[in-house]
C-alpha positions as CSV (number, residue, x, y, z in Angstrom):
1,X,-0.3,-0.1,-0.5
2,X,1.2,3.2,-0.8
3,X,1.6,5.6,1.8
4,X,2.8,9.2,-0.2
5,X,0.3,11.6,-0.6
6,X,-0.7,11.3,-3.8
7,X,-1.4,7.8,-4.5
8,X,-1.8,8.4,-8.2
9,X,0.2,5.7,-10.8
10,X,1.4,8.9,-12.7
11,X,3.1,10.2,-8.9
12,X,4.3,7.0,-8.4
13,X,6.5,6.4,-11.5
14,X,7.6,9.9,-12.1
15,X,8.1,12.3,-8.9
16,X,11.0,11.0,-8.0
17,X,12.7,11.4,-11.5
18,X,15.9,12.0,-10.6
19,X,17.8,11.9,-14.3
20,X,15.6,13.4,-16.9
21,X,17.8,13.0,-19.3
22,X,18.1,8.9,-19.2
23,X,16.6,7.6,-22.3
24,X,13.1,6.3,-21.9
25,X,12.2,4.8,-25.4
26,X,14.1,4.8,-28.7
27,X,11.0,4.1,-31.7
28,X,12.1,1.9,-34.9
29,X,12.9,4.9,-37.0
30,X,16.0,5.6,-33.9
31,X,13.8,8.4,-32.5
32,X,15.1,8.6,-28.9
33,X,12.7,10.0,-25.8
34,X,14.2,10.9,-22.8
35,X,12.5,10.1,-19.0
36,X,12.2,13.8,-19.3
37,X,10.3,14.3,-22.5
38,X,8.1,11.9,-22.1
39,X,6.8,13.6,-18.6
40,X,6.5,16.5,-20.7
41,X,4.5,15.0,-23.6
42,X,2.3,13.6,-20.6
43,X,1.9,17.4,-19.8
44,X,0.9,18.6,-23.1
45,X,-1.5,15.7,-23.7
46,X,-3.1,15.8,-20.0
47,X,-3.7,19.6,-20.6
48,X,-5.6,18.6,-23.7
49,X,-7.8,16.0,-22.2
50,X,-8.6,18.6,-19.4
51,X,-9.6,21.2,-22.6
52,X,-12.0,18.6,-23.9
53,X,-13.6,18.0,-21.3
54,X,-12.4,15.0,-19.5
55,X,-12.7,15.1,-16.1
56,X,-11.4,13.1,-12.8
57,X,-13.1,9.4,-13.1
58,X,-14.3,9.7,-16.4
59,X,-13.3,7.3,-19.0
60,X,-10.8,7.8,-22.2
61,X,-11.3,5.1,-24.6
62,X,-8.6,4.1,-27.0
63,X,-8.9,2.2,-30.2
64,X,-5.4,3.1,-31.8
65,X,-2.2,1.3,-33.1
66,X,0.3,1.0,-31.3
67,X,3.0,4.3,-30.9
68,X,5.0,6.5,-28.6
69,X,2.0,8.9,-28.6
70,X,-0.8,6.1,-27.4
71,X,1.7,5.4,-24.7
72,X,2.0,8.8,-24.0
73,X,-2.2,9.0,-24.0
74,X,-2.5,6.1,-21.4
75,X,0.0,7.5,-18.9
76,X,-2.0,11.3,-19.2
77,X,-5.3,9.6,-19.0
78,X,-4.0,8.6,-15.7
79,X,-2.0,11.7,-14.7
80,X,-5.3,13.6,-15.3
81,X,-7.1,11.1,-12.9
82,X,-9.3,9.5,-15.4
83,X,-9.5,6.1,-16.3
84,X,-8.4,4.7,-19.1
85,X,-9.9,2.1,-21.7
86,X,-7.3,0.5,-24.3
87,X,-9.3,-1.3,-27.3
88,X,-8.0,-4.1,-29.2
89,X,-7.5,-2.9,-33.1
90,X,-8.9,-5.7,-34.5
91,X,-12.5,-5.0,-32.7
92,X,-15.8,-4.4,-35.3
93,X,-17.9,-1.3,-35.2
94,X,-20.5,-4.3,-34.2
95,X,-17.9,-4.8,-30.7
96,X,-17.5,-1.4,-30.3
97,X,-20.6,-0.8,-30.0
98,X,-21.0,-2.5,-27.2
99,X,-17.8,-1.1,-25.4
100,X,-18.1,2.4,-25.8
101,X,-22.2,2.2,-24.7
102,X,-21.3,0.1,-21.7
103,X,-18.3,2.0,-20.2
104,X,-19.9,5.6,-21.4
105,X,-16.6,7.3,-22.1
106,X,-16.3,11.1,-22.6
107,X,-13.2,10.9,-25.3
108,X,-12.3,8.3,-27.7
109,X,-9.3,8.2,-29.5
110,X,-9.1,6.0,-33.0
111,X,-7.6,5.6,-36.2
112,X,-9.2,8.1,-38.7
113,X,-9.9,5.9,-40.8
114,X,-12.4,4.4,-38.5
115,X,-13.3,8.5,-36.8
116,X,-16.7,8.3,-39.3
117,X,-17.8,4.6,-37.6
118,X,-16.7,5.5,-34.2
119,X,-18.4,9.2,-34.2
120,X,-21.7,7.6,-34.6
121,X,-21.6,4.9,-31.7
122,X,-19.5,7.7,-29.4
123,X,-22.5,10.2,-30.5
124,X,-25.1,7.7,-28.1
125,X,-22.8,8.6,-24.9
126,X,-22.3,12.0,-25.8
127,X,-18.7,11.1,-26.4
128,X,-16.0,13.5,-28.0
129,X,-13.7,11.7,-30.4
130,X,-10.0,12.5,-31.9
131,X,-7.6,10.5,-34.2
132,X,-4.4,9.2,-33.9
133,X,-3.0,6.9,-36.5
134,X,-0.1,3.9,-36.7
135,X,2.8,7.0,-37.0
136,X,1.3,8.4,-33.8
137,X,0.1,11.8,-35.9
138,X,-4.0,12.8,-35.7
139,X,-6.3,15.4,-34.4
140,X,-4.7,14.0,-30.8
141,X,-1.4,14.8,-31.3
142,X,-2.0,18.3,-33.3
143,X,-4.0,19.6,-30.5
144,X,-1.4,18.4,-27.8
145,X,1.4,20.0,-29.4
146,X,0.6,23.4,-28.5
147,X,-0.8,22.9,-25.0
148,X,1.5,23.9,-22.1
149,X,3.4,21.1,-20.7
150,X,3.1,22.0,-17.2
151,X,0.3,19.9,-15.4
152,X,-0.5,19.7,-11.7
153,X,-0.9,15.6,-11.1
154,X,-4.3,14.5,-10.2
155,X,-4.6,13.7,-6.8
156,X,-5.8,10.1,-6.5
157,X,-6.4,7.5,-3.8
158,X,-4.9,3.6,-4.1
159,X,-8.7,2.5,-4.2
160,X,-9.4,5.5,-7.1
161,X,-9.6,3.5,-10.8
162,X,-6.5,4.1,-13.3
163,X,-7.9,1.3,-15.7
164,X,-11.2,-0.6,-17.0
165,X,-9.9,-3.6,-19.3
166,X,-12.5,-5.4,-21.3
167,X,-12.3,-9.3,-20.2
168,X,-14.5,-12.5,-21.4
169,X,-16.4,-14.7,-19.0
170,X,-18.5,-17.7,-19.4
171,X,-21.5,-16.1,-19.5
172,X,-23.2,-12.6,-21.0
173,X,-21.2,-10.5,-23.1
174,X,-17.4,-9.2,-22.1
175,X,-16.9,-7.8,-18.7
176,X,-15.2,-4.0,-17.7
177,X,-12.2,-5.4,-15.1
178,X,-12.3,-2.1,-13.0
179,X,-7.8,-1.6,-12.0
180,X,-7.0,0.6,-9.4
181,X,-3.8,3.0,-8.8
182,X,-2.6,0.7,-6.5
183,X,-3.4,-2.3,-8.3
184,X,-0.9,-1.7,-11.3
185,X,1.6,0.5,-9.4
186,X,2.1,-2.4,-6.7
187,X,2.1,-5.3,-9.1
188,X,5.1,-4.0,-11.1
189,X,6.8,-2.6,-8.1
190,X,7.1,-6.2,-7.6
191,X,8.1,-7.4,-11.0
192,X,10.6,-5.2,-11.2
193,X,12.2,-6.8,-7.6
194,X,11.4,-10.5,-9.1
195,X,12.7,-9.7,-12.0
196,X,15.4,-8.1,-11.1
197,X,15.7,-4.8,-13.6
198,X,17.4,-2.3,-13.3
199,X,18.7,1.3,-15.3
200,X,21.0,-1.0,-17.0
201,X,18.1,-3.2,-18.4
202,X,16.9,-2.4,-22.5
203,X,13.8,-4.1,-23.5
204,X,13.3,-5.1,-26.6
205,X,8.7,-3.9,-26.7
206,X,6.8,-5.8,-29.4
207,X,3.7,-6.4,-28.2
208,X,0.6,-4.4,-28.5
209,X,-0.5,-2.1,-26.0
210,X,-4.2,-2.5,-25.3
211,X,-3.9,-5.5,-22.8
212,X,-1.9,-5.9,-19.8
213,X,1.1,-7.6,-21.2
214,X,1.9,-5.1,-23.9
215,X,0.7,-2.2,-21.3
216,X,1.2,-2.7,-17.9
217,X,3.4,-5.2,-17.4
218,X,6.0,-4.2,-19.8
219,X,5.6,-0.3,-20.0
220,X,5.3,0.4,-16.1
221,X,7.6,-1.8,-15.2
222,X,10.4,-0.9,-17.6
223,X,9.3,2.7,-16.4
224,X,9.4,2.3,-12.8
225,X,13.2,0.5,-13.1
226,X,14.5,3.9,-15.3
227,X,15.4,1.7,-18.0
228,X,14.6,2.0,-21.6
229,X,12.4,0.1,-24.3
230,X,12.4,-0.4,-27.8
231,X,9.3,0.2,-29.2
232,X,8.3,-2.0,-32.0
233,X,5.1,-2.0,-33.7
234,X,4.6,-5.6,-33.2
235,X,6.2,-8.9,-34.2
236,X,9.3,-8.9,-36.4
237,X,11.6,-11.5,-35.9
238,X,15.0,-10.9,-37.5
239,X,14.7,-7.5,-36.1
240,X,14.7,-9.1,-32.7
241,X,17.3,-11.3,-33.4
242,X,19.6,-8.2,-34.1
243,X,18.2,-6.1,-31.1
244,X,19.5,-8.3,-28.6
245,X,22.8,-7.4,-29.5
246,X,22.4,-4.4,-27.6
247,X,18.9,-5.0,-25.5
248,X,19.2,-7.2,-22.3
249,X,15.2,-8.7,-21.7
250,X,12.4,-9.9,-24.3
251,X,8.5,-9.7,-23.0
252,X,6.3,-12.4,-25.4
253,X,3.6,-14.4,-26.3
254,X,4.5,-18.3,-27.4
255,X,4.3,-17.2,-30.6
256,X,7.0,-15.1,-30.6
257,X,9.0,-18.1,-29.6
258,X,7.8,-20.3,-31.6
259,X,8.5,-17.7,-34.8
260,X,12.3,-16.8,-33.4
261,X,12.8,-20.8,-33.3
262,X,12.2,-20.7,-37.1
263,X,15.3,-18.4,-37.5
264,X,18.5,-19.9,-38.0
265,X,20.0,-16.5,-37.4
266,X,18.7,-17.7,-33.0
267,X,21.6,-19.2,-31.6
268,X,23.9,-18.5,-28.4
269,X,25.6,-16.5,-30.3
270,X,23.0,-13.9,-31.1
271,X,21.5,-14.2,-27.4
272,X,24.7,-14.5,-25.4
273,X,23.7,-10.2,-24.6
274,X,20.2,-10.9,-23.1
275,X,19.5,-11.9,-19.5
276,X,16.2,-12.5,-19.4
277,X,13.2,-14.1,-22.2
278,X,9.6,-13.8,-20.1
279,X,6.5,-15.8,-21.6
280,X,2.7,-15.4,-21.0
281,X,-0.5,-14.3,-21.7
282,X,-1.2,-18.2,-23.3
283,X,0.6,-21.5,-22.3
284,X,4.0,-22.4,-23.5
285,X,4.4,-25.5,-25.0
286,X,7.1,-27.5,-23.2
287,X,8.8,-28.4,-26.3
288,X,9.2,-25.1,-27.1
289,X,10.4,-24.5,-23.8
290,X,13.4,-27.0,-24.1
291,X,13.7,-26.5,-27.7
292,X,14.3,-22.6,-26.7
293,X,16.7,-23.9,-23.9
294,X,18.7,-26.1,-26.0
295,X,19.2,-23.2,-28.8
296,X,19.8,-20.2,-26.9
297,X,21.2,-21.6,-23.5
298,X,18.2,-19.6,-21.6
299,X,15.5,-21.2,-20.2
300,X,12.3,-18.9,-21.1
301,X,10.4,-18.1,-17.4
302,X,6.7,-18.2,-17.8
303,X,4.7,-16.5,-15.5
304,X,0.8,-16.7,-15.2
305,X,-1.5,-13.6,-14.9
306,X,-5.1,-11.9,-15.9
307,X,-6.7,-9.1,-17.4
308,X,-8.5,-8.7,-13.0
309,X,-5.0,-9.4,-11.4
310,X,-2.3,-8.5,-13.4
311,X,0.6,-11.1,-12.7
312,X,0.1,-13.7,-10.3
313,X,2.7,-16.2,-10.3
314,X,6.2,-16.5,-12.0
315,X,8.9,-18.9,-12.5
316,X,11.9,-17.7,-10.5
317,X,14.6,-15.7,-11.2
318,X,17.1,-18.1,-9.5
319,X,16.3,-21.3,-9.4
320,X,14.4,-24.2,-11.6
321,X,12.2,-22.7,-14.8
322,X,9.9,-25.8,-14.8
323,X,8.6,-26.4,-18.5
324,X,4.8,-26.4,-18.3
325,X,4.4,-24.6,-15.1
326,X,4.0,-21.0,-14.0
327,X,6.2,-20.6,-11.0
328,X,5.6,-19.4,-7.3
329,X,2.9,-16.6,-5.5
330,X,4.4,-13.3,-6.3
331,X,5.5,-12.0,-3.0
332,X,2.4,-10.3,-1.2
333,X,-0.2,-12.9,-3.7
334,X,-2.2,-15.9,-2.1
335,X,-2.5,-18.7,-4.8
336,X,-5.1,-21.4,-3.7
337,X,-6.7,-24.7,-5.2
338,X,-9.8,-25.0,-4.2
339,X,-12.9,-27.8,-5.1
340,X,-14.5,-26.2,-7.5
341,X,-18.3,-27.3,-5.7
342,X,-17.4,-26.7,-2.2
343,X,-14.9,-24.0,-2.1
344,X,-12.4,-26.4,0.3
345,X,-8.8,-26.2,-0.5
346,X,-7.4,-29.0,-2.0
347,X,-4.2,-30.7,-1.2
348,X,-0.8,-30.4,-3.2
349,X,-1.0,-32.3,-6.7
350,X,-4.7,-32.3,-6.7
351,X,-6.5,-30.6,-9.6
352,X,-9.3,-27.6,-8.8
353,X,-9.9,-24.2,-9.1
354,X,-7.6,-21.6,-8.7
355,X,-8.2,-18.5,-6.5
356,X,-5.9,-15.6,-5.6
357,X,-5.8,-13.0,-3.4
358,X,-3.3,-9.9,-3.0
359,X,-3.0,-6.3,-3.8
360,X,-3.1,-7.3,-7.5
361,X,-6.2,-8.3,-7.6
362,X,-8.9,-6.1,-9.0
363,X,-12.0,-3.8,-7.7
364,X,-14.6,-6.0,-9.2
365,X,-16.5,-5.8,-12.8
366,X,-17.5,-2.6,-14.3
367,X,-21.3,-1.7,-13.2
368,X,-21.6,-5.3,-12.7
369,X,-22.0,-5.7,-8.9
370,X,-23.9,-9.4,-8.1
371,X,-21.4,-10.6,-11.1
372,X,-18.7,-9.5,-8.8
373,X,-19.7,-10.9,-5.7
374,X,-20.6,-14.4,-7.2
375,X,-16.8,-14.4,-8.3
376,X,-15.1,-13.6,-4.9
377,X,-15.1,-16.0,-1.8
378,X,-15.9,-14.4,1.3
379,X,-12.5,-13.9,2.1
380,X,-11.2,-12.1,-0.5
381,X,-10.1,-14.9,-2.4
382,X,-10.7,-14.7,-6.3
383,X,-12.6,-17.2,-8.4
384,X,-10.4,-17.3,-11.2
385,X,-11.8,-20.2,-13.0
386,X,-8.6,-22.0,-14.1
387,X,-8.0,-25.3,-13.5
388,X,-4.8,-25.8,-11.9
389,X,-2.4,-27.8,-9.3
390,X,0.3,-26.7,-6.9
391,X,3.2,-29.6,-6.9
392,X,5.4,-31.0,-4.3
393,X,7.6,-28.3,-5.1
394,X,5.0,-25.5,-5.0
395,X,4.7,-24.7,-8.2
396,X,1.7,-24.0,-10.3
397,X,0.8,-25.9,-13.0
398,X,-2.5,-24.4,-15.1
399,X,-4.1,-27.1,-16.6
400,X,-7.4,-26.2,-18.3
401,X,-10.2,-23.8,-18.0
402,X,-13.1,-24.0,-16.3
403,X,-14.8,-21.0,-18.1
404,X,-14.2,-22.8,-21.3
405,X,-12.3,-19.3,-22.2
406,X,-9.8,-19.8,-25.5
407,X,-6.4,-17.7,-25.1
408,X,-5.4,-17.7,-28.8
409,X,-2.1,-15.9,-29.7
410,X,-2.4,-13.9,-26.1
411,X,-5.8,-12.8,-26.6
412,X,-9.4,-14.0,-24.6
413,X,-11.5,-15.6,-26.7
414,X,-14.9,-15.9,-25.6
415,X,-16.7,-19.5,-27.4
416,X,-20.1,-18.5,-26.9
417,X,-19.9,-14.9,-28.8
418,X,-18.6,-17.2,-31.4
419,X,-21.1,-19.7,-31.2
420,X,-23.9,-17.1,-31.7
421,X,-23.0,-15.9,-35.1
422,X,-22.5,-19.4,-36.3
423,X,-25.9,-20.5,-34.8
424,X,-27.6,-17.8,-36.7
425,X,-26.2,-18.5,-40.2
426,X,-29.3,-20.2,-42.3
427,X,-28.9,-24.3,-42.4
428,X,-26.8,-24.1,-39.0
429,X,-28.3,-26.2,-36.2
430,X,-25.9,-25.7,-33.5
431,X,-22.1,-25.1,-33.1
432,X,-19.1,-25.4,-30.1
433,X,-16.5,-23.5,-29.8
434,X,-13.1,-24.8,-28.4
435,X,-9.6,-24.1,-28.2
436,X,-6.9,-27.0,-28.6
437,X,-3.5,-26.7,-29.0
438,X,-1.5,-25.3,-31.4
439,X,2.0,-24.1,-31.6
440,X,2.2,-20.6,-32.4
441,X,-1.0,-19.3,-30.7
442,X,-1.2,-21.3,-27.7
443,X,-4.8,-22.4,-28.6
444,X,-6.0,-22.1,-31.6
445,X,-9.9,-21.3,-32.0
446,X,-11.7,-24.3,-33.6
447,X,-15.5,-24.4,-35.1
448,X,-17.1,-27.9,-34.5
449,X,-20.6,-27.5,-36.2
450,X,-23.7,-29.2,-36.7
451,X,-25.8,-28.6,-40.3
452,X,-29.6,-28.9,-40.8
453,X,-30.4,-31.9,-42.8
454,X,-29.3,-31.3,-46.3
455,X,-28.0,-28.1,-46.1
456,X,-24.0,-28.6,-47.1
457,X,-22.9,-26.1,-45.3
458,X,-18.9,-26.4,-45.6
459,X,-15.9,-24.5,-43.8
460,X,-15.6,-22.1,-46.3
461,X,-19.1,-20.9,-46.0
462,X,-18.4,-20.5,-42.6
463,X,-15.7,-18.3,-42.6
464,X,-17.2,-16.7,-45.4
465,X,-19.7,-16.1,-43.2
466,X,-17.8,-14.9,-39.9
467,X,-15.6,-12.4,-41.8
468,X,-16.1,-8.8,-40.6
469,X,-18.4,-10.2,-38.2
470,X,-15.4,-10.7,-35.9
471,X,-12.1,-9.5,-35.0
472,X,-9.8,-11.6,-36.5
473,X,-8.2,-13.2,-33.3
474,X,-11.1,-14.6,-32.9
475,X,-12.2,-16.0,-36.1
476,X,-11.8,-20.1,-36.0
477,X,-8.5,-21.2,-37.6
478,X,-10.5,-24.6,-38.3
479,X,-14.1,-25.6,-39.0
480,X,-15.0,-29.3,-38.8
481,X,-18.7,-30.4,-39.7
482,X,-19.9,-33.4,-37.7
483,X,-23.1,-35.1,-37.3
484,X,-23.7,-34.3,-33.7
485,X,-22.3,-32.8,-30.8
486,X,-20.9,-35.2,-27.5
487,X,-23.8,-34.8,-24.7
488,X,-23.7,-35.9,-20.7
489,X,-27.2,-37.4,-19.2
490,X,-27.9,-33.4,-19.0
491,X,-27.6,-32.8,-22.3
492,X,-24.9,-30.4,-22.0
493,X,-22.2,-30.2,-24.7
494,X,-19.1,-31.8,-23.5
495,X,-16.3,-29.1,-24.7
496,X,-13.5,-31.6,-22.8
497,X,-14.7,-34.7,-25.1
498,X,-14.2,-32.2,-28.2
499,X,-10.7,-31.0,-27.1
500,X,-9.6,-34.2,-26.8
501,X,-11.0,-35.6,-30.0
502,X,-9.5,-32.7,-31.8
503,X,-6.6,-31.8,-29.7
504,X,-4.1,-32.9,-32.7
505,X,-5.6,-31.1,-35.2
506,X,-2.9,-28.3,-35.7
507,X,0.0,-31.1,-34.9
508,X,2.7,-30.5,-37.5
């Protein structure tokens, strides 16, 4: 818990800036931004936000490609006491309509190409719209460049909201996870210590900045450590391998590691300058872990986090990094495995529901008090919906998800949403969407479809019907047409049987 006068995450990041000339961010085209310049840019952006009517507690929604100004917008929103709402750049207008109506932001920032469509949605909640393109240019930065760099950071308490991130669950639509200033600050500071970050570190930042991993873990941890980051728009294997000669850390999803392993340039020599490779957001296959160690001499450090909790566990910095395990609870975090029916804590090696408690755990779901209540135990533990076990050495292993959530390429995919779209197709009787192991994406979104007699629907027909209706990361990698779905005595579709049946569909 923070004891300073102002618990605002921005204050905790930058109030004690002792070397403003230190490098904070380097862009792909060689532009260098110091810590002092970064703070000045957030001052300009915060002044602009206020001039657009953004007040403390207001939501600022952003669907913008990764750029330094997009990161500045996040920091400036927090600095102004508002609540940052990042939205995946792949979301369609159909999907954005729900998020914007639910969160009721006062300002929406989007790519100029989408301004018209998003403007119509924003108008329903009387939100203003500003633009920001992939190069960090638009009405937002044009106006901010004219503003004053001085800005008095708005005072916030530990428990005040800093961000809302939408997540997927088992019923209904996506839920907005409310994250406080202390959730974000305490977790980042814990990771700085646990992963041994110092001012000498240089992070290769190739993750998106609209979810927990790229925005909060990668960016906040680097900034708290006064380290530097090289900002890449996206995964670029050859460029990343070249950058390893002067970087020290890479944070990635399993896709990063499978793609990098495809390059002959990945060797012990090319990774010699690196001290740490971190993987998360989706399960890293044990085979990938072992192949990486054999090729580079480095053991990937896998950790476990969620939108609702930030990071919960991590394999140790010193000590064995176990393939297929996600390590130990972070300092201050408690993990237990319970019987999903009774809530009773289980013995070591018994599989059950993973529950977590700590300063990292979110405040609740936006405007969903009943849902929030249902997801927490009376003693404050959050029921994650993930199934796992704690082994004899204390390592946590994730074995599946009680909630049928699919995590593909680090993104949460909610099966019911895709099933609803497929079931609405003429000729479709029913469908079931599952995640099965995929070397590149952790899990591949897979649709199993039953057609009406004589309908003759093919895989291509289903994919064509879904195109433009769903974000690309939600699109099934395969569609399998079957005569019927397996069911239990109660008539419930047995997705576990489907997962077993098609477990090797993506095997190489």
